[in-house]
N, C-alpha and C positions, 0 to 999 in steps of 0.2 A: 487390677479390677477397674471397673468403670462405675462411677456414681452419677446419678441423674437427680435433679431437683426441680420440680415444677413450681411456678408462681403465676399469679395473675388471675386466679379464679375469684369468684364472688357472685353477688346477686345482681341481676340485670332484668329490666323489663323486656317483654317480647318486642322484637323489632330493633333492639339495641345491639351493641357490639362489645366484645371483650377481646383482649389479646393475651394469650398465654405464652409464657416463656419457660424454657427448660435449660438449666445450666448443667453442662456436662464436664466432669472432671475425671482424672485418672488417665489410664493408658487408652486414649481414644485415637483411632485412626480416621483420617478424612474419608477413607473408603467405606466406613460403616454406613449402612442405611439407617436413617432415623425416622421415627414414626410417632403418631399420636393414636391412642385408643381411648375409648370411654366405656364406662360401665354404670348403668342405671340400677337402682335397687331391684334385686330379684332377677336381673337379666345377665346375660353373658357379656363378656368384654368384646366390644365391637371395634372394628377398624374404622379410623377416621381419615387419616392421611399419612402418606409416607413420602420421603424425599431421598434421592440417591445422590452420590457425589457427582457422577457424570451428568452433565447437562446444565444445571442439575435437573434431573427428571423427577417430576412429582405426580402423584395420583391420589385419588380421593374415593371415599365411600359414596355411594349413590345419594344418600340422604343429606350430604353436606356439599356436594359438588355445586360450584357456582356461588357459594356463600362463605366458605372457609378457604383460607390461603395458608399453606405451609411454606416456611422458609428456613434456611440455615445459614449460619455464619461460622465457617470453619476456623477463622482466625480468632474468634471470640469463644469458640466452643459453645455456641448457643443454638437452640432450636426454637422456633416461634410458630404460633398458630393464631392467625387473625380470624376472628369469628364475627361475621356480620349477619344481619337479618335473623337474629336468634329467635327460636320458638321454644315453648315449654318442653317440647320433645327433645331438645338439646340438653336438658338437665341431666347431669351425670357427674361422676368423678372422672376427670381426664388424666391420662397417664402418658408420659413420654417414654419411649423405648428405643433401644439401639440393638442392631445385630451386625455381626461380622460375616454373616452368610450372604454376602453380596450377590451371589449367583443363584440363590434359591429361587425357584420358579414362581412361588406365590408368597410374597412378603406381606400379604394382607392377613395372614394367619398369626395370631398372637404367639403361638408355639415356636415361631421362627426366631423370636426376639430373645436375646440373651440377658439384657440388662433393662431394668425398669426403675422408674421413679416411684415416689410414695403416693402420688396423685394429688390433684387439686380439685376442689368442688366447684362446679358451675351450676348455678340455679337460675332459671329463667322463669319469671312470673308472668302470668297472663294479664 
């Protein structure tokens, strides 16, 4: 099994930055695609960013493109999300996720991911 644990959430003012980390343990293969999702109260879980082993290629949700940066360190089994220029609309619980379905055509779907962390709260005040 694979275990994921997020850290780094908190309260920040609009315009500020936060860096989230996800520690990954268990039987993790470098070929896994890793991703961040977020869920605001009363809303569905939305795709934020994903990163694949090859490249590594990364891609982002439209609302965070240009502000957030995803990175991974396979040697340390960690996944990071640097979040800049935060707005109150970024307030949500952020989850890291992993999937072995490397060749799935749409890894922006939460249903593609096999393993999830517990989530970390990010609150952006105006």
